C-alpha positions as CSV (number, residue, x, y, z in Angstrom):
1,M,32.8,-15.2,-32.6
2,R,34.4,-13.3,-35.5
3,N,33.3,-9.7,-36.3
4,Q,31.4,-9.5,-33.0
5,I,30.5,-6.4,-31.0
6,E,29.2,-6.2,-27.4
7,F,27.4,-3.1,-26.0
8,E,24.9,-1.9,-23.4
9,V,21.8,0.1,-24.4
10,S,19.6,1.9,-21.9
11,G,16.8,4.4,-21.8
12,N,14.0,5.7,-19.7
13,Y,11.3,4.2,-21.9
14,A,11.0,1.5,-24.6
15,L,8.1,0.5,-26.9
16,F,8.5,-2.8,-28.8
17,T,5.0,-2.7,-30.1
18,D,3.0,-5.9,-30.2
19,P,1.3,-5.7,-33.7
20,L,-1.9,-7.2,-32.4
21,T,-2.6,-4.2,-30.1
22,K,-2.3,-1.7,-33.0
23,L,-5.6,-2.8,-34.6
24,G,-7.6,-0.7,-32.2
25,G,-5.3,2.3,-32.3
26,E,-3.5,1.5,-29.1
27,K,0.1,0.4,-28.6
28,F,1.3,-2.1,-26.0
29,S,4.9,-3.1,-25.7
30,Y,6.3,-6.6,-25.7
31,Q,8.0,-7.4,-22.4
32,V,11.4,-7.8,-24.1
33,P,12.9,-6.4,-27.2
34,T,12.4,-8.0,-30.6
35,Y,15.2,-9.2,-32.8
36,Q,14.3,-6.5,-35.4
37,A,14.4,-3.7,-32.8
38,L,17.9,-4.7,-31.6
39,K,19.0,-5.1,-35.2
40,G,17.9,-1.5,-35.8
41,I,19.9,-0.4,-32.9
42,V,23.0,-2.2,-34.2
43,E,22.5,-0.6,-37.6
44,S,22.3,2.8,-36.0
45,I,25.7,2.1,-34.4
46,Y,27.2,1.2,-37.8
47,W,25.8,-0.1,-41.0
48,K,26.7,-0.3,-44.7
49,P,24.7,-2.3,-47.3
50,T,27.8,-4.6,-47.6
51,L,26.9,-6.0,-44.2
52,I,24.1,-8.1,-42.6
53,W,24.1,-7.8,-38.8
54,I,23.1,-10.9,-36.9
55,V,21.9,-10.4,-33.3
56,D,23.1,-13.3,-31.2
57,E,21.9,-12.6,-27.6
58,V,20.3,-10.0,-25.4
59,R,20.6,-9.9,-21.6
60,I,17.8,-8.3,-19.6
61,M,19.5,-6.3,-16.9
62,N,16.6,-4.4,-15.2
63,T,13.2,-5.5,-13.8
64,I,10.5,-5.5,-16.5
65,Q,8.2,-2.6,-15.6
66,T,5.4,-0.9,-17.6
67,E,3.8,2.5,-17.7
68,S,0.8,3.7,-19.6
69,K,0.5,7.2,-21.1
70,G,-2.4,9.0,-22.7
71,M,-1.3,10.1,-26.2
72,R,-2.8,12.2,-29.0
73,P,-1.6,10.6,-32.2
74,I,-2.3,12.3,-35.6
75,E,-4.9,10.6,-37.7
76,Y,-4.3,10.0,-41.4
77,S,-7.5,11.9,-42.2
78,G,-6.3,14.9,-40.2
79,G,-6.6,16.0,-36.7
80,N,-5.8,14.1,-33.5
81,T,-7.3,11.2,-31.7
82,L,-6.9,9.8,-28.2
83,A,-5.1,6.6,-27.3
84,Y,-3.2,4.8,-24.6
85,Y,0.4,3.6,-25.2
86,T,1.9,1.2,-22.7
87,Y,5.7,1.5,-22.5
88,L,8.5,-0.4,-20.7
89,R,10.1,1.8,-18.1
90,N,13.8,2.1,-17.1
91,V,15.2,-0.5,-19.4
92,R,18.8,-1.7,-19.8
93,Y,20.1,-4.4,-22.0
94,Q,23.4,-6.0,-22.9
95,V,23.6,-7.1,-26.6
96,K,25.9,-9.3,-28.5
97,A,25.9,-9.2,-32.3
98,H,28.1,-10.0,-35.3
99,F,28.1,-9.2,-39.0
100,V,28.5,-11.3,-42.2
101,F,28.9,-10.0,-45.7
102,N,25.7,-9.8,-47.8
103,P,25.9,-12.6,-50.4
104,H,23.2,-11.0,-52.4
105,R,25.1,-7.7,-53.0
106,E,27.5,-8.7,-55.7
107,D,27.7,-5.1,-56.7
108,L,29.5,-4.4,-53.4
109,V,32.1,-7.2,-53.4
110,H,34.8,-4.6,-53.6
111,D,33.8,-3.3,-50.1
112,Q,34.1,-6.7,-48.3
113,N,37.0,-5.8,-46.1
114,E,36.4,-7.7,-42.8
115,H,39.2,-6.0,-40.8
116,K,38.0,-2.5,-41.8
117,H,34.4,-3.0,-41.0
118,H,35.0,-4.7,-37.7
119,N,37.3,-2.0,-36.5
120,I,34.9,0.8,-37.6
121,A,32.1,-1.0,-35.8
122,K,34.1,-1.3,-32.5
123,R,35.0,2.4,-32.7
124,A,31.4,3.3,-33.4
125,V,30.3,1.5,-30.2
126,Q,32.9,3.6,-28.3
127,I,31.4,6.9,-29.4
128,G,27.8,5.8,-28.8
129,G,26.8,5.0,-32.4
130,R,26.7,6.8,-35.7
131,R,23.0,7.8,-35.6
132,D,20.4,8.4,-32.9
133,I,19.5,5.4,-30.9
134,F,15.9,4.5,-30.2
135,L,14.2,1.6,-28.3
136,G,11.4,0.6,-30.6
137,T,9.9,4.0,-31.4
138,R,11.2,7.5,-32.1
139,E,10.1,9.0,-28.8
140,C,12.1,6.4,-26.8
141,Q,15.6,7.8,-27.0
142,A,18.4,5.5,-25.8
143,Y,22.1,5.5,-25.2
144,V,24.8,3.0,-26.2
145,E,28.1,2.3,-24.4
146,P,30.6,-0.6,-24.7
147,C,30.4,-3.5,-22.2
148,H,31.5,-7.1,-21.7
149,F,28.5,-9.3,-22.2
150,G,27.7,-11.0,-18.9
151,E,29.3,-8.5,-16.6
152,E,27.4,-7.1,-13.6
153,E,24.4,-8.9,-12.0
154,G,21.1,-8.8,-13.8
155,C,17.6,-9.0,-12.3
156,Y,16.8,-12.4,-13.9
157,D,20.1,-14.2,-13.6
158,R,18.7,-16.6,-11.0
159,I,15.5,-17.4,-12.8
160,A,15.8,-20.6,-14.8
161,E,13.3,-19.8,-17.6
162,I,10.6,-17.4,-18.7
163,D,8.5,-18.2,-21.8
164,F,7.2,-15.2,-23.7
165,G,5.2,-17.2,-26.2
166,T,5.0,-16.4,-29.9
167,M,6.5,-13.0,-30.8
168,L,7.5,-11.0,-33.8
169,H,11.1,-11.9,-34.8
170,G,11.6,-9.4,-37.6
171,I,11.1,-8.5,-41.2
172,S,13.1,-9.9,-44.1
173,Y,13.8,-7.3,-46.8
174,P,14.8,-8.0,-50.5
175,D,18.4,-6.7,-50.1
176,E,19.2,-9.4,-47.5
177,T,17.3,-12.3,-49.0
178,G,17.8,-12.0,-52.7
179,S,14.0,-12.3,-53.2
180,N,11.7,-9.5,-54.4
181,E,9.4,-10.1,-51.5
182,R,9.1,-8.8,-47.9
183,E,8.4,-11.4,-45.2
184,I,7.3,-11.2,-41.6
185,R,8.9,-13.7,-39.2
186,L,7.6,-15.0,-35.9
187,W,9.2,-17.2,-33.3
188,R,8.8,-18.5,-29.7
189,A,10.9,-16.4,-27.3
190,K,12.4,-17.8,-24.1
191,M,14.6,-16.2,-21.6
192,Q,17.0,-18.4,-19.6
193,H,18.9,-16.9,-16.6
194,G,18.2,-13.5,-18.0
195,V,19.5,-14.2,-21.5
196,I,17.5,-14.6,-24.7
197,Q,19.4,-16.4,-27.5
198,F,18.0,-15.5,-30.9
199,I,17.6,-17.9,-33.8
200,R,18.9,-16.6,-37.1
201,P,16.3,-15.2,-39.6
202,D,16.7,-18.1,-41.9
203,E,15.9,-20.5,-39.1
204,C,12.4,-19.0,-38.5
205,T,9.6,-21.4,-39.5
206,L,6.7,-19.1,-39.0
207,V,7.0,-16.8,-42.0
208,R,4.4,-14.8,-43.9
209,K,4.7,-12.8,-47.1
210,A,4.0,-9.1,-46.7
211,G,4.5,-7.5,-50.1
212,E,7.0,-7.0,-52.8
213,G,10.1,-4.8,-53.2
214,E,13.5,-4.5,-54.8
215,A,17.0,-4.0,-53.5
216,K,18.6,-0.7,-54.2
217,V,21.7,-0.9,-56.4
218,F,24.9,0.8,-55.2
219,G,27.9,1.6,-57.3
220,A,31.6,2.0,-56.5
221,G,31.2,5.8,-56.6
222,N,28.5,5.7,-54.0
223,M,30.5,3.6,-51.6
224,Q,33.6,5.7,-51.9
225,S,31.7,8.8,-50.9
226,V,30.2,7.0,-47.9
227,D,33.7,5.7,-46.8
228,E,35.1,9.2,-46.9
229,L,32.1,10.5,-44.8
230,Y,32.6,7.8,-42.2
231,A,36.4,8.6,-42.1
232,D,35.7,12.2,-41.4
233,M,33.2,11.4,-38.6
234,L,35.8,9.2,-36.8
235,G,38.7,11.5,-37.5
236,S,40.8,8.8,-39.1
237,E,41.1,7.0,-42.4
238,V,38.7,4.1,-42.8
239,G,41.5,1.8,-44.0
240,E,43.4,2.0,-40.8
């Protein structure tokens, strides 16, 4: 697929929080990463408002294991409380994603250079990403490295299908939808031979409105300064 990148992300812990478990102050991870969590990782590797990253597939490489920890989260009213968080342990995923240009950002048409962005994204994968990588939550630090999707043997390659039921797919924001509303998307996740193939955000049928918002407007001056910063970080000119 055009504009595609492939990478492996791994870490000691991950917490892809099931929203239903947060009502009582606890956190319990989904068994597999959500579309939105993986999109956040891709955007930490390389992102500009000109682009919309689409996560195509994730391959579960390690056995799904959990570990519970006693935590002392800070309360909004002040002080601490006690809670149990259940994390995934020793995780490793192979991810395939591609980008398209954001059709709702007409103010950034001048920055729609496909060759430039694809090459920057591939170089960003090589250096482990532009920003810190996390698996669901801030305390779950992770590491990114390039890979060929499908290489090596995964723990679930020989298992025909596992159905994870209805899960959070992601959140739709105004800058990517053209609407001044935020939406929460759900979908039914299935893993076949270790691979979860995601549907696109606009293909989700279980959608709920979650508030209002507006897309930030960027000008040519803003984008030029960002381009120069990225070029300095990579040690080469962005246009190459």
